[in-house]
Structures are given as structure tokens and as C-alpha cells.
BAKEDREN-996267 format. One record per atom (N, C-alpha, C): x, y, z; atom name. Coordinates in steps of 0.001 Angstrom, whole numbers. Layout:
// BAKEDREN-996267
    east   north      up atom
       X       Y       Z   CA
...
// end
This chain:
// BAKEDREN-996267
    east   north      up atom
     859   -1200       0    N
       0       0       0   CA
     895    1249       0    C
     664    2114    -949    N
    1512    3296   -1026   CA
    1070    4361     -28    C
    1879    5409      59    N
    1616    6463    1055   CA
     357    7243     741    C
      71    7389    -531    N
   -1114    8167    -935   CA
   -2380    7455    -467    C
   -2414    6115    -691    N
   -3594    5335    -278   CA
   -3790    5393    1230    C
   -2662    5246    1978    N
   -2756    5317    3447   CA
   -3301    6663    3894    C
   -2830    7712    3242    N
   -3265    9056    3628   CA
   -4756    9243    3366    C
   -5231    8691    2204    N
   -6657    8803    1875   CA
   -7500    8082    2909    C
   -7060    6846    3300    N
   -7821    6063    4285   CA
   -7848    6755    5638    C
   -6693    7337    6000    N
   -6615    8041    7289   CA
   -7563    9231    7330    C
   -7631    9947    6215    N
   -8543   11098    6150   CA
   -9997   10671    6217    C
  -10292    9489    5562    N
  -11663    8961    5615   CA
  -12063    8613    7046    C
  -11117    7972    7811    N
  -11391    7603    9196   CA
  -11650    8842   10050    C
  -10792    9870    9805    N
  -10891   11073   10632   CA
  -12199   11812   10382    C
  -12655   11774    9130    N
  -13872   12504    8807   CA
  -15124   11730    9210    C
  -15047   10402    9418    N
  -16213    9595    9766   CA
  -16418    9513   11262    C
  -17508    8812   11617    N
  -17820    8631   13043   CA
  -16897    7615   13707    C
  -16509    6596   12912    N
  -15610    5565   13448   CA
  -14172    5990   13237    C
  -13494    6267   14298    N
  -12080    6619   14275   CA
  -11339    5680   15203    C
  -10022    5642   15133    N
   -9270    4770   16062   CA
   -9584    5050   17522    C
   -9979    6284   17852    N
  -10282    6607   19243   CA
  -11690    6183   19648    C
  -12634    6287   18702    N
  -14024    5972   19058   CA
  -14365    4494   18853    C
  -13592    3799   18042    N
  -13917    2400   17724   CA
  -14067    1510   18968    C
  -13142    1579   19955    N
  -13317     709   21144   CA
  -14627     965   21870    C
  -15027    2241   21950    N
  -16281    2554   22654   CA
  -17490    2047   21874    C
  -17409    2107   20552    N
  -18515    1593   19737   CA
  -18642      83   19888    C
  -17508    -603   19970    N
  -17547   -2061   20093   CA
  -18152   -2508   21431    C
  -17880   -1745   22502    N
  -18412   -2173   23817   CA
  -19804   -1600   24086    C
  -20299    -743   23158    N
  -21602    -110   23386   CA
  -22751   -1117   23548    C
  -22864   -2151   22683    N
  -23972   -3109   22879   CA
  -23939   -3773   24256    C
  -22753   -4188   24686    N
  -22650   -4831   26008   CA
  -22995   -3850   27116    C
  -22564   -2586   26935    N
  -22859   -1574   27954   CA
  -24360   -1303   28054    C
  -25030   -1242   26897    N
  -26476   -1001   26897   CA
  -27221   -2154   27568    C
  -26803   -3392   27274    N
  -27437   -4559   27914   CA
  -27206   -4547   29422    C
  -25991   -4149   29821    N
  -25680   -4079   31256   CA
  -26563   -3034   31947    C
  -26714   -1880   31288    N
  -27552    -824   31884   CA
  -29023   -1254   31955    C
  -29489   -1950   30903    N
  -30912   -2310   30827   CA
  -31266   -3446   31777    C
  -30379   -4455   31881    N
  -30737   -5664   32624   CA
  -30040   -5797   33978    C
  -29150   -4869   34313    N
  -28481   -4937   35623   CA
  -28683   -3637   36409    C
  -28241   -2517   35821    N
  -28291   -1244   36554   CA
  -29743    -798   36770    C
  -30547    -834   35708    N
  -31930    -378   35835   CA
  -32727   -1211   36849    C
  -32672   -2572   36812    N
  -33396   -3345   37837   CA
  -32936   -3042   39256    C
  -31631   -2782   39436    N
  -31131   -2470   40783   CA
  -31758   -1171   41295    C
  -31765    -153   40433    N
  -32331    1137   40836   CA
  -33843    1030   41026    C
  -34513     350   40085    N
  -35979     208   40174   CA
  -36367    -568   41431    C
  -35603   -1622   41756    N
  -35908   -2416   42949   CA
  -35713   -1587   44218    C
  -34659    -751   44213    N
  -34422     104   45383   CA
  -35582    1082   45583    C
  -36040    1691   44500    N
  -37176    2625   44600   CA
  -38449    1888   45004    C
  -38601     659   44498    N
  -39799    -133   44814   CA
  -39855    -514   46290    C
  -38669    -628   46916    N
  -38644   -1017   48333   CA
  -39261      65   49231    C
  -39474    1252   48690    N
  -40104    2333   49466   CA
  -41565    2546   49051    C
  -42126    1550   48366    N
  -43504    1669   47904   CA
  -44325     473   48357    C
  -45621     709   48534    N
  -46553    -384   48853   CA
  -47686    -366   47841    C
  -48267   -1540   47666    N
  -49325   -1686   46667   CA
  -50690   -1536   47338    C
  -51512    -692   46778    N
  -52854    -491   47309   CA
  -53804    -281   46146    C
  -54783   -1173   46020    N
  -55719   -1071   44897   CA
  -55064   -1252   43557    C
  -54009   -2065   43532    N
  -53314   -2326   42269   CA
  -52355   -1229   41860    C
  -52166    -228   42715    N
  -51275     893   42381   CA
  -50213    1010   43475    C
  -48965    1178   43052    N
  -47877    1347   44014   CA
  -47760    2818   44399    C
  -47708    3070   45698    N
  -47565    4448   46185   CA
  -46397    4526   47154    C
  -45789    5691   47217    N
  -44644    5877   48111   CA
  -45093    5766   49574    C
  -44372    4932   50351    N
  -44755    4719   51748   CA
  -43578    4882   52698    C
  -42509    5479   52222    N
  -41356    5695   53087   CA
  -40694    4391   53511    C
  -40409    4282   54803    N
  -39696    3112   55320   CA
  -40651    2034   55854    C
  -41916    2089   55444    N
  -42899    1136   55969   CA
  -42492    -314   55745    C
  -41976    -608   54548    N
  -41578   -1998   54252   CA
  -40440   -2451   55161    C
  -39507   -1553   55449    N
  -38377   -1916   56307   CA
  -38825   -2052   57763    C
  -39739   -1188   58190    N
  -40272   -1310   59554   CA
  -41039   -2620   59695    C
  -41839   -2947   58702    N
  -42586   -4207   58708   CA
  -41641   -5400   58735    C
  -40552   -5292   57974    N
  -39601   -6402   57879   CA
  -38977   -6708   59244    C
  -38585   -5676   59962    N
  -37907   -5915   61239   CA
  -38872   -6234   62372    C
  -40177   -6263   62072    N
  -41151   -6736   63066   CA
  -41859   -8000   62577    C
  -41313   -8603   61546    N
  -41927   -9785   60930   CA
  -41286  -11052   61509    C
  -42031  -11874   62273    N
  -41423  -13075   62874   CA
  -40980  -14103   61835    C
  -41683  -14162   60703    N
  -41281  -15140   59673   CA
  -39954  -14733   59045    C
  -39729  -13424   58923    N
  -38429  -12963   58413   CA
  -37307  -13419   59350    C
  -37515  -13268   60663    N
  -36485  -13711   61617   CA
  -36314  -15227   61573    C
  -37439  -15935   61347    N
  -37346  -17391   61216   CA
  -36484  -17769   60012    C
  -36755  -17104   58867    N
  -35988  -17387   57657   CA
  -34516  -17006   57835    C
  -34282  -15872   58503    N
  -32905  -15432   58744   CA
  -32172  -16417   59658    C
  -32875  -16889   60696    N
  -32268  -17873   61605   CA
  -31952  -19171   60893    C
  -32876  -19641   60054    N
  -32614  -20870   59285   CA
  -31373  -20709   58411    C
  -31276  -19547   57767    N
  -30134  -19299   56881   CA
  -28824  -19314   57669    C
  -28827  -18689   58852    N
  -27597  -18662   59656   CA
  -27239  -20048   60189    C
  -28248  -20840   60555    N
  -27961  -22205   61028   CA
  -27305  -23019   59918    C
  -27894  -22945   58729    N
  -27303  -23677   57598   CA
  -25894  -23162   57311    C
  -25717  -21842   57398    N
  -24396  -21244   57146   CA
  -23356  -21746   58147    C
  -23708  -21708   59426    N
  -22742  -22041   60477   CA
  -22379  -23526   60442    C
  -23350  -24369   60101    N
  -23079  -25816   60099   CA
  -22486  -26271   58772    C
  -23094  -25840   57694    N
  -22751  -26412   56389   CA
  -21416  -25909   55832    C
  -21161  -24605   55946    N
  -19963  -24046   55295   CA
  -18668  -24637   55875    C
  -18487  -24702   57203    N
  -17251  -25322   57710   CA
  -17090  -26777   57295    C
  -18210  -27549   57353    N
  -18117  -28961   56962   CA
  -17722  -29072   55488    C
  -18368  -28273   54653    N
  -18089  -28346   53212   CA
  -16645  -27957   52903    C
  -16151  -26895   53534    N
  -14784  -26467   53245   CA
  -13762  -27468   53774    C
  -14073  -28098   54918    N
  -13172  -29128   55441   CA
  -13072  -30306   54466    C
  -14240  -30764   53975    N
  -14240  -31866   53009   CA
  -13549  -31454   51710    C
  -13807  -30221   51262    N
  -13184  -29741   50023   CA
  -11661  -29697   50156    C
  -11191  -29281   51334    N
   -9738  -29222   51557   CA
   -9132  -30621   51554    C
   -9809  -31563   52239    N
   -9306  -32940   52247   CA
   -9240  -33514   50839    C
  -10302  -33306   50076    N
  -10324  -33828   48704   CA
   -9252  -33173   47844    C
   -9067  -31851   48016    N
   -8063  -31142   47215   CA
   -6659  -31685   47515    C
   -6362  -31892   48805    N
   -5045  -32441   49173   CA
   -4897  -33854   48625    C
   -5967  -34627   48731    N
   -5933  -36007   48239   CA
   -5692  -36045   46729    C
   -6413  -35197   45996    N
   -6300  -35216   44536   CA
   -5050  -34504   44037    C
   -4367  -33794   44914    N
   -3118  -33134   44520   CA
   -1912  -34054   44681    C
   -2142  -35210   45273    N
   -1044  -36146   45500   CA
    -563  -36725   44172    C
     755  -36724   43978    N
    1334  -37275   42755   CA
    1311  -38792   42741    C
    1045  -39384   43902    N
    1005  -40844   43982   CA
    -331  -41417   43538    C
   -1322  -40543   43372    N
   -2671  -40999   43029   CA
   -2808  -41167   41518    C
   -3340  -42312   41125    N
   -3601  -42553   39703   CA
   -5000  -42045   39352    C
   -5250  -41794   38088    N
   -6567  -41359   37565   CA
   -7056  -40102   38276    C
   -6141  -39153   38499    N
   -6543  -37922   39193   CA
   -7575  -37134   38397    C
   -7437  -37116   37066    N
   -8399  -36387   36239   CA
   -9807  -36941   36380    C
   -9905  -38255   36445    N
  -11222  -38886   36594   CA
  -11863  -38490   37922    C
  -11076  -38552   38996    N
  -11623  -38200   40315   CA
  -12006  -36719   40383    C
  -11209  -35852   39782    N
  -11516  -34412   39802   CA
  -12839  -34136   39090    C
  -13021  -34749   37924    N
  -14280  -34556   37195   CA
  -15447  -35139   37996    C
  -15240  -36284   38615    N
  -16316  -36938   39373   CA
  -16775  -36072   40539    C
  -15829  -35512   41277    N
  -16212  -34688   42433   CA
  -16777  -33330   42012    C
  -16379  -32855   40819    N
  -16884  -31554   40381   CA
  -18260  -31663   39714    C
  -18612  -32855   39251    N
  -19859  -33040   38503   CA
  -21107  -32517   39220    C
  -21278  -32737   40549    N
  -22501  -32210   41199   CA
  -22696  -30714   41014    C
  -21605  -29942   40880    N
  -21731  -28488   40741   CA
  -22381  -28091   39425    C
  -22317  -28972   38414    N
  -22909  -28646   37108   CA
  -24127  -29515   36813    C
  -24555  -30284   37801    N
  -25732  -31136   37617   CA
  -27003  -30313   37797    C
  -28004  -30598   36999    N
  -29295  -29917   37154   CA
  -29836  -30170   38558    C
  -30150  -29085   39257    N
  -30596  -29238   40640   CA
  -31975  -29875   40723    C
  -32797  -29699   39706    N
  -34110  -30338   39711   CA
  -33949  -31856   39654    C
  -33073  -32318   38746    N
  -32829  -33755   38646   CA
  -32203  -34278   39943    C
  -31251  -33539   40476    N
  -30615  -33961   41733   CA
  -31633  -33982   42876    C
  -32536  -33012   42887    N
  -33535  -32965   43955   CA
  -34463  -34166   43889    C
  -34840  -34550   42678    N
  -35705  -35733   42532   CA
  -35001  -36975   43067    C
  -33715  -37086   42748    N
  -32954  -38245   43241   CA
  -32890  -38226   44769    C
  -32637  -37045   45351    N
  -32538  -36973   46808   CA
  -33903  -37179   47474    C
  -34979  -36729   46819    N
  -36317  -36991   47371   CA
  -36566  -38495   47438    C
  -36133  -39207   46406    N
  -36289  -40668   46405   CA
  -35383  -41317   47449    C
  -34167  -40828   47552    N
  -33228  -41412   48528   CA
  -33702  -41183   49965    C
  -34298  -39995   50204    N
  -34650  -39629   51581   CA
  -36112  -39917   51917    C
  -36816  -40597   51041    N
  -38207  -40943   51330   CA
  -38286  -41780   52605    C
  -39239  -41425   53472    N
  -39316  -42095   54776   CA
  -39601  -43588   54640    C
  -40516  -43949   53758    N
  -40936  -45347   53662   CA
  -40148  -46160   52649    C
  -39781  -45545   51531    N
  -39171  -46323   50449   CA
  -37762  -45855   50094    C
  -37230  -44886   50788    N
  -35914  -44340   50457   CA
  -34771  -45293   50782    C
  -33714  -45196   49978    N
  -32551  -46075   50172   CA
  -31878  -45826   51521    C
  -31835  -44541   51940    N
  -31143  -44225   53193   CA
  -31844  -44905   54375    C
  -33162  -44795   54428    N
  -33873  -45440   55536   CA
  -33809  -46963   55430    C
  -33738  -47475   54226    N
  -33587  -48926   54051   CA
  -32268  -49411   54669    C
  -31203  -48630   54422    N
  -29897  -48998   55004   CA
  -29942  -48883   56529    C
  -30585  -47804   57023    N
  -30651  -47619   58482   CA
  -31412  -48758   59158    C
  -32551  -49131   58572    N
  -33333  -50220   59189   CA
  -32626  -51562   59032    C
  -31812  -51685   57988    N
  -31083  -52944   57791   CA
  -30048  -53182   58872    C
  -29535  -52095   59452    N
  -28534  -52253   60521   CA
  -29168  -52036   61906    C
  -30506  -52078   61956    N
  -31194  -52043   63240   CA
  -31557  -50676   63767    C
  -31438  -49628   62947    N
  -31781  -48278   63405   CA
  -33202  -47903   62977    C
  -33734  -46865   63604    N
  -35085  -46410   63292   CA
  -35092  -45580   62004    C
  -36263  -45586   61362    N
  -36414  -44716   60185   CA
  -36378  -43246   60604    C
  -35940  -42398   59696    N
  -35873  -40956   59965   CA
  -36789  -40230   58987    C
  -37581  -39322   59523    N
  -38443  -38492   58666   CA
  -37612  -37342   58096    C
  -36854  -37654   57077    N
  -35857  -36716   56571   CA
  -36458  -35388   56137    C
  -37582  -35425   55454    N
  -38124  -34200   54857   CA
  -39370  -33683   55557    C
  -39852  -34384   56572    N
  -41076  -33948   57252   CA
  -40837  -33580   58711    C
  -39639  -33753   59190    N
  -39270  -33335   60546   CA
  -38392  -32087   60435    C
  -38671  -31082   61267    N
  -37960  -29815   61143   CA
  -36455  -29956   61230    C
  -35971  -30699   62229    N
  -34526  -30859   62412   CA
  -33901  -31601   61242    C
  -34530  -32742   60870    N
  -33940  -33557   59808   CA
  -34108  -32921   58433    C
  -35141  -32078   58270    N
  -35287  -31366   56994   CA
  -34120  -30395   56803    C
  -33736  -29706   57895    N
  -32547  -28826   57811   CA
  -31300  -29653   57508    C
  -31197  -30810   58198    N
  -30032  -31677   57960   CA
  -29995  -32141   56505    C
  -31169  -32426   55941    N
  -31219  -32856   54536   CA
  -30728  -31750   53615    C
  -31151  -30514   53896    N
  -30678  -29388   53089   CA
  -29159  -29242   53168    C
  -28644  -29405   54383    N
  -27194  -29300   54566   CA
  -26470  -30399   53794    C
  -27028  -31609   53820    N
  -26408  -32721   53084   CA
  -26401  -32444   51578    C
  -27536  -32014   51062    N
  -27638  -31773   49617   CA
  -26738  -30616   49194    C
  -26737  -29548   49984    N
  -25894  -28391   49648   CA
  -24414  -28755   49709    C
  -24052  -29534   50702    N
  -22653  -29978   50812   CA
  -22273  -30848   49626    C
  -23166  -31768   49268    N
  -22914  -32633   48107   CA
  -22714  -31800   46839    C
  -23501  -30762   46693    N
  -23471  -29989   45444   CA
  -22237  -29100   45325    C
  -21807  -28473   46431    N
  -20791  -27424   46304   CA
  -19418  -27796   46819    C
  -19255  -28984   47388    N
  -17923  -29389   47858   CA
  -16934  -29476   46698    C
  -17353  -30085   45588    N
  -16462  -30224   44436   CA
  -16061  -28885   43843    C
  -16993  -27937   43867    N
  -16698  -26598   43334   CA
  -15582  -25931   44143    C
  -15708  -25990   45467    N
  -14661  -25412   46324   CA
  -13370  -26206   46236    C
  -13521  -27517   46028    N
  -12325  -28361   45894   CA
  -11458  -27903   44717    C
  -12102  -27562   43599    N
  -11347  -27124   42418   CA
  -10580  -25830   42721    C
  -11222  -24905   43435    N
  -10547  -23637   43780   CA
   -9363  -23909   44700    C
   -9564  -24772   45704    N
   -8479  -25084   46632   CA
   -7360  -25856   45932    C
   -7742  -26713   44989    N
   -6738  -27469   44239   CA
   -5843  -26529   43440    C
   -6458  -25501   42851    N
   -5656  -24500   42121   CA
   -4715  -23775   43084    C
   -5205  -23490   44293    N
   -4344  -22847   45290   CA
   -3196  -23744   45710    C
   -3465  -25034   45870    N
   -2404  -25975   46269   CA
   -1311  -26052   45207    C
   -1713  -26021   43955    N
    -730  -26167   42883   CA
     122  -24912   42697    C
    -266  -23825   43351    N
     539  -22599   43284   CA
    1521  -22478   44447    C
    1479  -23437   45381    N
    2434  -23397   46498   CA
    3790  -23877   45984    C
    4846  -23099   46160    N
    6175  -23517   45655   CA
    6619  -24846   46262    C
    7065  -25739   45415    N
    7520  -27052   45888   CA
    8793  -26944   46716    C
    9517  -25845   46542    N
   10765  -25666   47311   CA
   10501  -25681   48810    C
    9340  -25162   49206    N
    9019  -25127   50641   CA
    8926  -26538   51209    C
    8279  -27423   50454    N
    8141  -28812   50919   CA
    9488  -29531   50917    C
   10317  -29254   49911    N
   11634  -29901   49842   CA
   12514  -29430   51015    C
   12460  -28140   51317    N
   13245  -27626   52447   CA
   12761  -28233   53761    C
   11432  -28380   53891    N
   10887  -28982   55112   CA
   11285  -30440   55221    C
   11330  -31142   54086    N
   11736  -32550   54103   CA
   13184  -32694   54547    C
   14033  -31788   54083    N
   15450  -31823   54486   CA
   15583  -31616   55996    C
   14695  -30759   56533    N
   14724  -30507   57992   CA
   14046  -31603   58790    C
   13504  -32624   58092    N
   12899  -33753   58797   CA
   11447  -33556   59182    C
   10748  -32629   58532    N
    9337  -32400   58870   CA
    8473  -33546   58359    C
    7500  -33928   59165    N
    6576  -34997   58779   CA
    5497  -34419   57858    C
    4737  -35285   57161    N
    3640  -34781   56299   CA
    2625  -33938   57069    C
    2353  -34309   58330    N
    1391  -33529   59123   CA
    1944  -32134   59420    C
    3231  -32059   59767    N
    3850  -30754   60008   CA
    3837  -29896   58739    C
    4096  -30527   57606    N
    4082  -29776   56343   CA
    2680  -29232   56075    C
    1675  -30060   56379    N
     297  -29642   56116   CA
     -76  -28426   56961    C
     245  -28477   58264    N
    -190  -27390   59156   CA
     721  -26162   59100    C
    1990  -26358   58733    N
    2928  -25231   58760   CA
    3280  -24684   57376    C
    2906  -25412   56316    N
    3152  -24900   54963   CA
    1846  -24785   54180    C
    1125  -25895   54091    N
     -70  -25907   53243   CA
   -1132  -24923   53735    C
   -1502  -25031   55007    N
   -2578  -24175   55531   CA
   -2209  -22687   55463    C
   -1007  -22280   55941    N
    -672  -20836   55835   CA
    -623  -20329   54399    C
     -78  -21147   53482    N
      -6  -20708   52081   CA
   -1384  -20650   51435    C
   -2283  -21479   51956    N
   -3623  -21575   51365   CA
   -4626  -20628   52020    C
   -4173  -19880   53008    N
   -5104  -19053   53783   CA
   -5932  -18087   52933    C
   -5346  -17333   51993    N
   -6186  -16427   51182   CA
   -7235  -17174   50364    C
   -6852  -18350   49838    N
   -7811  -19125   49032   CA
   -8928  -19661   49920    C
   -8567  -20115   51121    N
   -9584  -20609   52057   CA
  -10565  -19500   52426    C
  -10035  -18316   52658    N
  -10912  -17197   53003   CA
  -11812  -16812   51831    C
  -11250  -16877   50643    N
  -12060  -16606   49448   CA
  -13208  -17609   49342    C
  -12888  -18908   49540    N
  -13934  -19939   49481   CA
  -14964  -19734   50587    C
  -14487  -19324   51760    N
  -15405  -19110   52885   CA
  -16404  -18000   52560    C
  -15906  -16896   52060    N
  -16798  -15768   51749   CA
  -17716  -16123   50592    C
  -17168  -16801   49586    N
  -17992  -17216   48435   CA
  -19116  -18143   48887    C
  -18786  -19076   49782    N
  -19799  -20021   50278   CA
  -20813  -19312   51169    C
  -20350  -18337   51916    N
  -21266  -17572   52771   CA
  -22280  -16804   51933    C
  -21796  -16162   50886    N
  -22700  -15439   49984   CA
  -23669  -16414   49324    C
  -23140  -17577   48908    N
  -23998  -18580   48284   CA
  -25085  -19069   49225    C
  -24755  -19203   50516    N
  -25752  -19656   51489   CA
  -26845  -18617   51671    C
  -26470  -17345   51648    N
  -27492  -16293   51750   CA
  -28398  -16278   50524    C
  -27940  -16875   49435    N
  -28758  -16927   48221   CA
  -29379  -18307   48031    C
  -29377  -19119   49080    N
  -29870  -20492   48971   CA
  -31377  -20490   48675    C
  -31730  -21027   47525    N
  -33142  -21036   47123   CA
  -33556  -22367   46499    C
  -32785  -22865   45561    N
  -33201  -24047   44793   CA
  -33429  -25272   45671    C
  -32514  -25519   46598    N
  -32618  -26724   47417   CA
  -33882  -26734   48272    C
  -34166  -25678   49078    N
  -35416  -25720   49852   CA
  -36656  -25682   48965    C
  -36572  -25006   47826    N
  -37738  -24927   46930   CA
  -38092  -26312   46382    C
  -37081  -27058   45972    N
  -37333  -28358   45346   CA
  -37534  -29480   46355    C
  -36859  -29416   47474    N
  -36897  -30545   48413   CA
  -38021  -30435   49433    C
  -38198  -29280   50027    N
  -39109  -29180   51174   CA
  -40151  -28076   51029    C
  -40025  -27238   50006    N
  -40922  -26072   49840   CA
  -40930  -25190   51087    C
  -39815  -25160   51781    N
  -39701  -24304   52969   CA
  -40229  -24930   54253    C
  -40861  -26084   54154    N
  -41442  -26721   55340   CA
  -40509  -27720   55975    C
  -40979  -28413   57002    N
  -42302  -28267   57621   CA
  -42326  -27075   58585    C
  -43442  -26360   58579    N
  -43640  -25214   59470   CA
  -42502  -24198   59358    C
  -42107  -23902   58128    N
  -41053  -22913   57828   CA
  -39681  -23302   58385    C
  -39477  -24570   58685    N
  -38195  -24996   59256   CA
  -37040  -24882   58262    C
  -37351  -24922   56970    N
  -36284  -24811   55967   CA
  -36493  -23578   55072    C
  -37267  -22650   55575    N
  -37484  -21409   54818   CA
  -36238  -20537   54932    C
  -35570  -20317   53806    N
  -34384  -19441   53817   CA
  -34809  -18019   53464    C
  -33904  -17090   53676    N
  -34255  -15684   53476   CA
  -34544  -15385   52002    C
  -33827  -16052   51087    N
  -34074  -15840   49661   CA
  -35396  -16467   49233    C
  -35722  -17623   49825    N
  -36992  -18263   49529   CA
  -38157  -17405   50046    C
  -37955  -16766   51184    N
  -38978  -15873   51730   CA
  -39181  -14674   50800    C
  -38083  -14151   50277    N
  -38170  -13059   49292   CA
  -39001  -13504   48086    C
  -38718  -14706   47587    N
  -39450  -15236   46424   CA
  -40947  -15346   46741    C
  -41270  -15866   47913    N
  -42677  -16012   48289   CA
  -43392  -14661   48293    C
  -42760  -13664   48883    N
  -43386  -12347   48961   CA
  -43573  -11724   47583    C
  -42581  -11922   46715    N
  -42648  -11293   45402   CA
  -43536  -12018   44409    C
  -43360  -13355   44325    N
  -43985  -14072   43220   CA
  -45163  -14951   43649    C
  -45383  -15120   44932    N
  -46590  -15809   45398   CA
  -47633  -14815   45911    C
  -47158  -13795   46637    N
  -48082  -12795   47193   CA
  -48061  -11476   46413    C
  -47179  -11374   45405    N
  -47066  -10183   44549   CA
  -46873   -8896   45356    C
  -46188   -9016   46473    N
  -45850   -7851   47292   CA
  -44408   -7459   46956    C
  -44241   -6876   45787    N
  -42891   -6618   45291   CA
  -42162   -5538   46093    C
  -42891   -4630   46687    N
  -42250   -3608   47516   CA
  -41575   -4237   48732    C
  -42307   -5134   49392    N
  -41739   -5796   50563   CA
  -40597   -6743   50150    C
  -40789   -7430   49022    N
  -39731   -8327   48532   CA
  -38460   -7533   48212    C
  -38621   -6344   47669    N
  -37441   -5513   47357   CA
  -36727   -5090   48644    C
  -37513   -4790   49692    N
  -36884   -4439   50974   CA
  -36075   -5617   51518    C
  -36621   -6834   51407    N
  -35873   -8029   51847   CA
  -34591   -8159   51029    C
  -34696   -7925   49717    N
  -33518   -8063   48861   CA
  -32407   -7112   49293    C
  -32775   -5887   49675    N
  -31726   -4938   50063   CA
  -31169   -5228   51444    C
  -31952   -5884   52288    N
  -31388   -6335   53567   CA
  -30358   -7449   53320    C
  -30666   -8347   52375    N
  -29691   -9380   52011   CA
  -28413   -8730   51476    C
  -28584   -7698   50659    N
  -27413   -6985   50117   CA
  -26557   -6423   51258    C
  -27218   -5874   52273    N
  -26472   -5310   53407   CA
  -25702   -6402   54139    C
  -26358   -7548   54373    N
  -25663   -8657   55042   CA
  -24443   -9099   54240    C
  -24630   -9254   52941    N
  -23515   -9706   52100   CA
  -22400   -8657   52066    C
  -22780   -7385   52036    N
  -21764   -6321   52039   CA
  -20961   -6343   53339    C
  -21650   -6573   54478    N
  -20944   -6629   55771   CA
  -19964   -7797   55790    C
  -20425   -8960   55307    N
  -19544  -10134   55285   CA
  -18360   -9921   54348    C
  -18603   -9287   53218    N
  -17492   -9012   52294   CA
  -16499   -8041   52921    C
  -17013   -7064   53638    N
  -16130   -6110   54324   CA
  -15271   -6831   55369    C
  -15897   -7763   56095    N
  -15136   -8532   57081   CA
  -14047   -9348   56393    C
  -14360   -9904   55224    N
  -13362  -10680   54495   CA
  -12166   -9810   54125    C
  -12444   -8605   53644    N
  -11332   -7710   53290   CA
  -10519   -7337   54528    C
  -11195   -7157   55669    N
  -10472   -6818   56894   CA
   -9560   -7956   57324    C
  -10053   -9204   57153    N
   -9277  -10362   57606   CA
   -8061  -10584   56728    C
   -8216  -10431   55411    N
   -7130  -10780   54493   CA
   -6280   -9590   54086    C
   -6509   -8430   54672    N
   -5781   -7254   54188   CA
   -4280   -7369   54402    C
   -3902   -8136   55432    N
   -2470   -8295   55682   CA
   -1823   -9276   54724    C
   -2671  -10078   53992    N
   -2119  -11070   53095   CA
   -1925  -10528   51696    C
// end
């Protein structure tokens, strides 16, 4: 291409709307418009809706009425308590299992590591509806495999999905089954980033595998563990599919989570103003937990 042609093309670009400076903005414009329409606008609209109540089919501004109602609502506290119980019990158990699996699958002595990694990660990508049907069959009081095994060894049947305590336990089991592999993959990536020199130096000093685990693996993995902890905490606050499919929030609201309560208010009772207020309370909880995470890991 000669200089004359280049000069003509350059002049054409400069005179048109598309120039080297504007081209990047034009390319990202469709994505930006979709982001504004389907993310930013719903966030703002939901926030404004949280200050409105529906009367006669018309939403009117009601100030902080929805928030005042929320903090005097016993079912909201019930749902919040259920969510915290599941969080406190399930997240530590899941992360402990994920860490054990990650260490196990990181061993160079293990054969077929790829097969095991895919097997443990599969629940994270499995359709939750299909998984819920399987767990409903497994946990059936009269015909479920779990109760069959329990009675075979002389134990009593358990009302897994109709007893408040065991319904929560069932949710914890299903949630742990689903997300342990997901956290395992994150921890496995963290393990593979630990310099092998540290382990070799510890071996020269005569450190046992247990000493290496507690004095090298855990400290080096601390930021990843905290990341998984916060991610799992946020996920628990958004827990909806499992109680919806397995127990419908029952019995007697024993498995009603805060997100499921939001769904009920919005899409069963069409009280979108109150549902929006619940959503922003969840946002506040998640923001506080994220802030705590940053405070804990700031030194790392």
C-alpha cells in the first residue's frame, strides 16, 4: 500500500464517526447497553420499589414502611435464623471436606486424578431439579434407600423431609454434596501454586507430612480458604433451589431461607415492595460479610 492510499484512508477515518479513538467505545456499546438495561436499571428500580406499597393495584410511596414491617416480621427472623444455622453448620463442613479432597487429589502418587476431579466436580454442574428428585427418592421415609440402610442395621427410620430438624439436615447434606467439588477445584488450584521448594526444604529438615500440612499448606492456602469461605457464605445467603425443590420451605417454615422468603413475597403474594426491601437487607448482610473478608485478608 503506497503512502497516498494510506493518507486517503486516514482522512476517511478522521472525517467519519468511526475513528481509532471511538472504535473501542462503539464495540463495547452493545454490552454496555445490555448491562444498563438488565443490571443497573433493575437495581435502581428495585431500590425505589422497596419504598412503595401496593394499594388497589397501584404502588404508592410509603417511606420506610416496608423496612419497619420487615424488622417486626417473625417469619423474616425465622428465615434469617434458618439461613444462619445452615451457614454455620454447612460451610465449615463443606470447606473441610473440600480441603481434604483437594489435598488427596493433589497427590502425585494418586492414579486417575483427572477422573476423580471430574467426578467430584460433577454435582456443581448437575441440574438441581434432577438432583432434587434423586434426593427426594433417597430420603423418602418409607421407600428411600437411606432409611432402608438404616433399618437394615437395626436403626429407626428418619423423617428426613417432614421433621424440622432432619429437613434442615437434609438441606445441609444436599448443599454440601453440590458445592464441595466446586470449592475443591478452587483449593486445588491454590495448592498447585504453592512452591515445591518449601516442601523440599521442610523434608530436608525432617518435617513430617502432618507438620508440612499445618505449617506450609494451611498458611499458604489461607487467602484461598478465606475466598472460598466468603464465596460459600454469599452462596448460602442466596440459597433457594434446594429448599424450593426438596421441602418447599417446610415443615412449618423450618427450611425457609431468606431468599426463599423473598421469592414467596414477590412471586406468590405479589408484594414486590416488601420483597425488594428483603432483597436490600440481604445486600447489606452480604456487604458486611465481604467487608469482614477484606479486613481479615488485608495483611495477606
